[in-house]
C-alpha positions, 0 to 999 in steps of 0.5 A: 076577173070580170068587170061585174067581179071587179066592182063587186070587190069594191065593198070590201076594205082592200082591194082584191089580192094579186092585183095590179097597181092600176086596179088598186088606184082605181079601186080606190078612186071608185072608193072616193078615195081620190089621194090614195088612188092619186098616189099609187097611180104616180108611182106606175110608170108606163101609159097605164100610170097615164092613163089613169094618171089623166082620170084622176086629173081629170076628174078633179077638175085639171084640165090642163093637167089631165091633157098632159097627162093623156098625151103621155098616155097616147090616147085622145081626151075622151067626151064621154063621162068619168062613170064610161071612162072608169069602166074603160079603163078597169075592162080594158086593165082586167 
């Protein structure tokens, strides 16, 4: 699935079948459901989950918590927009 195909699914009522949990979290976030995105991200115990968790806390405005999760993801705190970071994460996971 390409990034364009993935973003086209955002008008559906549920995430596409067969996608990974990190993509499910991003799907919910892009649809404006931060809480569900965060719940899904909390269950992902790897660097991808930490990256999404970091992004979500950055979006929330909790810079300290976001920095912790970026360290767990082994990634620097980005200086790009949230939309650009969402696209970067999604593209990396697709």
